[in-house]
C-alpha positions as CSV (number, residue, x, y, z in Angstrom):
1,M,168.6,49.6,81.8
2,A,171.7,48.1,83.5
3,L,173.4,46.2,80.7
4,D,175.6,44.3,83.0
5,E,172.5,42.8,84.7
6,V,170.9,42.0,81.3
7,F,174.1,40.2,80.1
8,K,174.3,38.3,83.4
9,A,170.7,37.3,83.1
10,I,170.9,36.0,79.5
11,S,174.3,34.3,79.9
12,D,172.6,31.3,81.5
13,K,171.0,28.7,79.4
14,T,168.2,28.0,81.9
15,R,167.3,31.7,82.1
16,R,167.2,31.9,78.3
17,K,164.8,29.0,78.2
18,I,162.6,30.7,80.9
19,I,162.4,33.7,78.6
20,D,161.5,31.5,75.7
21,L,158.7,29.9,77.8
22,L,157.4,33.3,78.8
23,K,157.3,34.5,75.2
24,K,154.5,32.1,74.7
25,R,152.4,33.0,77.8
26,E,152.4,34.2,81.4
27,M,153.3,31.4,83.8
28,T,153.6,30.8,87.5
29,A,156.9,29.6,89.0
30,G,155.5,26.1,89.4
31,E,154.5,26.0,85.7
32,I,158.0,27.2,84.7
33,A,159.6,24.6,87.1
34,E,157.7,21.8,85.3
35,H,160.0,22.4,82.2
36,F,163.2,21.8,84.1
37,N,164.9,19.1,86.1
38,V,166.0,21.4,88.9
39,S,164.5,22.3,92.3
40,K,161.9,25.0,92.7
41,P,164.2,27.2,94.8
42,T,166.7,27.1,91.9
43,I,164.0,28.3,89.5
44,S,163.1,31.0,92.0
45,Q,166.7,32.2,92.0
46,H,166.7,32.3,88.2
47,L,163.4,34.3,88.2
48,K,165.0,36.7,90.7
49,I,168.0,37.3,88.4
50,L,165.7,37.9,85.5
51,K,163.5,40.3,87.5
52,N,166.6,42.2,88.7
53,A,167.6,42.7,85.1
54,D,164.0,43.9,84.4
55,L,163.7,41.2,81.7
56,I,160.6,39.8,83.4
57,Q,157.9,41.2,85.6
58,S,155.5,39.5,88.0
59,E,151.9,40.1,89.1
60,K,150.1,38.5,92.1
61,Q,146.9,36.8,91.0
62,G,145.1,35.4,94.0
63,K,147.6,33.1,95.8
64,Y,149.9,32.7,92.8
65,I,152.4,35.0,91.1
66,S,152.4,35.1,87.3
67,Y,155.6,36.0,85.5
68,F,155.7,37.6,82.1
69,I,158.2,39.2,79.7
70,N,159.0,42.9,80.0
71,T,159.0,43.5,76.2
72,S,160.2,47.1,76.4
73,I,163.5,46.1,78.1
74,L,164.1,43.4,75.6
75,E,163.5,45.8,72.8
76,D,165.8,48.4,74.3
77,F,168.5,45.7,74.8
78,L,168.2,44.5,71.2
79,S,168.4,48.0,69.9
80,H,171.5,48.6,72.0
81,L,173.1,45.4,70.5
82,K,172.2,46.5,67.0
83,N,173.9,49.9,67.6
84,I,177.0,48.2,68.8
85,F,177.3,46.0,65.8
86,E,176.4,48.7,63.3
87,K,179.2,50.9,64.7
88,K,181.7,48.1,64.3
89,E,180.7,47.5,60.6
90,K,181.3,51.1,59.6
C-alpha cells in the first residue's frame, strides 16, 4: 500500500463522500455523479485517484462499470494509523 496515495485520496472531501456512498453499495459513475454538483469528468477523475490508491475497485458489468470499496486496503490503512498513534502515546 502506498500511504502517500491513500493520504492524497482521502484528503479531498468529495472523495471521502464517494467512499461513504460506496460503503452502502456498489455504484456506477453515473449513480455516484447524481450525488454531486460537479461534472461527470470531474467524478471520473476522483474515481481514478481512489483507484490509484487502491481504495476502490471496479468491475465491468455489461456496458457499465460498477465501483466498490476495497475493504482490505482500508483495513490496512486504519491499522497503520492505529499503530502510529499507539506509538506516540507510549
